[in-house]
Steps between C-alpha positions, in 0.01 A plus 500: 500500500394572147750696291505600136801386306589656166791403274713791388387661182855464370431129458308591188814570302555170320759439230567212269833326484584547132500175316467288814162580641372706787746654742557828673742787505581562860734804464277705729397218734721495811514170680270611776246655269251221471622175651458619854203681643182608327258249361153405409240648275638612171227721366645847539509576131133417451381636828397151614677309774544147620439537872580223747606467862860469612584137560240363260581130453541359149501122477722430204514161326763631261846392390678369197531122465622346827532555875842652439348767278225625726458817708654335810819309570465123498708274721736403218585858409514652850663207673569598861495866402648686207653848501464702178660812357268724705662368820179331618468135592197317363352175631256242365155656466626860490383709208781563251647852489286617207177406676604636838564827319164471326337479844688814606420696186128419488454468879336161459552159657570208267393149594680254275265222388703378202513122464811498280336388177510601137247769412262239360513271799501784754174636361351151479586449868311816603223490242244356739639698798531849356337650811826410684730717286495858370760486221577178314740383231363342185547476132359788299249260345382360833469841664309636202276198478416519871464873481234455236336246733487764775782378727776756423474878537477705181791741547388714207215635712757668725750636246406861572633443852813324374693771308826308467344186357265703282785711363696185418209354307439831320863493383477136398168430327611154385544410868145613563390280211692205648336522840146597399274216604173628360469732203147608592597626844877551457551283809852427631531214748875487571810717526738406217847361552786605275835317499625781276295630211560552127829314499625155406443238769677173419788438264740226382813453712816319389843400624672764287849363568402165351368659181826693462709192568322306228462761229768768522848518359695406188553152368315180578353393829715208619386371838683224680176302507140534391184289481294393200182696434176318566300387200331802342132545575454877479435630144564851364266781601672778307535494118744265329557734206465865411590800717343648813573857607457593867557807714770495766665750729843611389782339694583827676133568582496827307199411284334228296604334177397204285677169463426225250470128565620357166365148470593479133866530595512324836196273499296441815724382783250245633437363153875466442562329835211263444623410151856441623391195695743403773672800656699547817525817704812625329359462150173662607678807639710541186190466285322769705802729482517468122124557472520825701785628287314426174142576596594842637779572248759548773287752690596352839867441411675270741260605777237262373351472849351846448238337277356371829635715782597834347320832486457427129366146548274357230462131597193295418356166611699289253828669590417440867438129436835480323668672793327273751624197305851640526465568873372157604753324277797683649473461878866408537599839360236703685481344844744211505228237554309259280171692492342842464133590505412737219167676556344472848241664725570659837342222709448185298235354733303826540226542239499878555863510375467222244238713322778734400602238246183539292523877543846485348360285223270785402798735479706252298235408247286813460189390695283758673301432816748281688604795718166677509397717789174302518473127442633440146320783326639741242349750258534401135547718197123478460446678829346187650620293793679174434595220738845347456365169628279479193770596247670228299821708500523462878524124483734509203732709716470249787574217256827677416578533873427130547739422213764697691423297812537176304844610389602568859517875450249561780605379843428144598368631831239706317389199298485277809379779734773425756621733774756736349525877491692782344736545790630144494535500123700824502694424815618170360552616140228264381251728324527731199188719476145569609225762468433704811532828690830681464583626850420187698689271267806703404568558870667160489792672326578646843422200719588173329673561167874545482537845349878490530495208256274684256175324584204717405123445490321781320176602335522495120292649220160348428513289183395584148186310400231525234204691645171549319418854604296570185754730336605225258305196384813282539574629849782724624834375628569715804586512868175499698416427861160441651654500847395857570427638845147622571244453774580163658242234558495549879354775714342590832128554552287630787262245645146641508395263777817577692464877518120465515336822616814611685594822326827513693616172348384587151666842500820369652520228234438752222758738652761222503445433131510868416819558698666214307473708180635821654867593446593414858289189492675377188836546675388322816346206318812448290790607720354456847528777764743789483748323725585275204567792263812719479435857616685832491585721793168684471308173515409493130562193290820435310380448145625383162368546148309195384345528155439873536376520859676543832470184709611418856833329564489208741721533808829320533361301791205389285731384225709311755189329638386418149809290445521351847135395515395436140820450298435828316153393380310828523151355465551238770660752735221756451223245552657287773646774719365844408146390414508717188422417135209280609248695294426844351791658307843342508759767427761352266760753619557295818547185298737673261733596786513134602572365153854374447727634224422208266130550563522868419703429187249254351198703600669809360546335159133403493389842623698665222334273242156583637576872498616484136193305395699188411310293754125535446250438777131535593368849577307589812222658302283445197772491235435615144602146392281296735751212501724714722227568756565348842204302634375642831576292808127473571203522267157614627320165480165485680410273789311274264789491254745425780284215622490358150875534451567335836310200370760445227714294735734358234617852419584581859633165609725424203660842456587601855821692576483435875788326674346163579275472197547371148509667163422319173736739321790406729423130463495526120854642510625235738317192373328582173149382416372231737121529450331316214270797436797736474741340259623810313473878500169523319318232700625653824379847410166350387457305824556809711275718288214250484510218755650726768265794420783733394287652225220585747754644743645719227158627394426612858837673527442667161172649624677634808783639285249682278340655809842599635601672174175692487549603865857609426400705198226676693729588791808630318 
């Protein structure tokens, strides 16, 4: 029987999570208000509706990156049946709680067609079989490209019947810019995914206790044993004379102040270590201690570790290299063995994780584009697009990273691409630092580190580097991160061949997307159903203040399951067991509740620095200084342009960030130059720009950027 389903008009009330992207204030949303009962067409505000029959089937080829992170339980996760915090037992093939609830809310039937691939490979699997699915995962670029080719539904045509999604885009015009696939029609071919918005994404993490052990206290460092430093390869990046003034947060977090790096008095620590010739770990530590005292005129006192791990940290690449030399040359003091790995990636044989090493290189050495939201693009001070792969400075930074590798400061497993990961390094006291997500990595403080013995792994301030933002011809020494959350590169699109002429399917698919951007939808797709949330006696949510909005508190049973099933890893727990955070808007309030004390401490220091303007970052809009403008996740390239770009195979094949692929940038860090045509920074940039068609690629992207800016300005 046909019935008309209309989402509650209250869903229109969207709010933004201050400083951390879109979220909701659910003070007036009792737990039963939207996650149970009532569904379908969401066009009340406009007078239009999305009508479809109860039980309409949606064939969904959607998930995150593997069988474990799909809509349904796989055999590995469900085992012989798994009972969750809602008291229900789930078996292999059952929809996860979030998607069972989605069926209830929207009165639809979900048929899970997900193959368990990455967004790229999932779409490629279905590309020639789109008539067999209704909603499909894909990269933003692939969905837009195929939308322009006529295979994916243009959601923009239905916005008047999607009040929640429309209201969200109206509040966030830069998001609209990021997902607009055609600036003539305003077409949108996918629903955007946000893993948090307008907040820092990845950050450096260090064994804080090791830094303190090496640098703090009175007198000389006198270990029972230490190792000789490797022959110096890395050369100074920072000045060797003069003074550099930088902004830092005050030690108590009460405001910002300036500190001076006095190279005239202290010299450059790398330059001094290199000139000293043969050094052992003890001598290196004492040299670094003396340098910190002199360069900062006693600012850090005997708590010299604060240069790296304090709220008022001001470390730079050279100081980090000096510290890494001290770490790897003092394993007997730090872990009681003969070896320590300095800088490492989360999974040394996984290209997707190894790419974090070149991203960190950008942060260390002031190179834009290595953490871009799209390919390696960034906006220059001239307002034009630039490609980091065609910039000499990129390869100079990678040369510096390779020098670190040659000194043994980057893990041997990274260089050799052997099977190691963060957990084993931290569990066995073998690794010092890496660049990654805060919550998922600092959780090891609770699971494998020995807190009672002072072991601590924590996010630390992003480094000071020289950035050429146009405000000074000689560059500006400042804290800056390009790792800034915006629309992610994945999304879900509606298959035009799949829904065909079936209005029921089309409207149900549109209603699902619209519901995802409603207040209750945002809760469901982050937290899971209400049974996983703490409620009051009247059935309303227990809430807490998170960056200015009231957010739900997870139930005690959920927190217990989080630790039992996923070792406290919020993202894994949500994706593996709840089926949430697979797309749409990931509410950071859930993750915050699952972050350990050390994780909250480090993130809090960084958050304070961002709030005080000490850490600069891209802006999710057209900034007055174009250098600070974040590149949209997708640019509106035409079908012809996409076809041309797809023909530039060297650019796609040699710069992949997928798990099983290769990246030239990673290989340059690990092995250095190995191709006769790419023997130094300039020849490498030239080869990519010319022989690999990088210049042609950039010209096409520039045309699309110009169209996007014009579109943005005409739709403010």
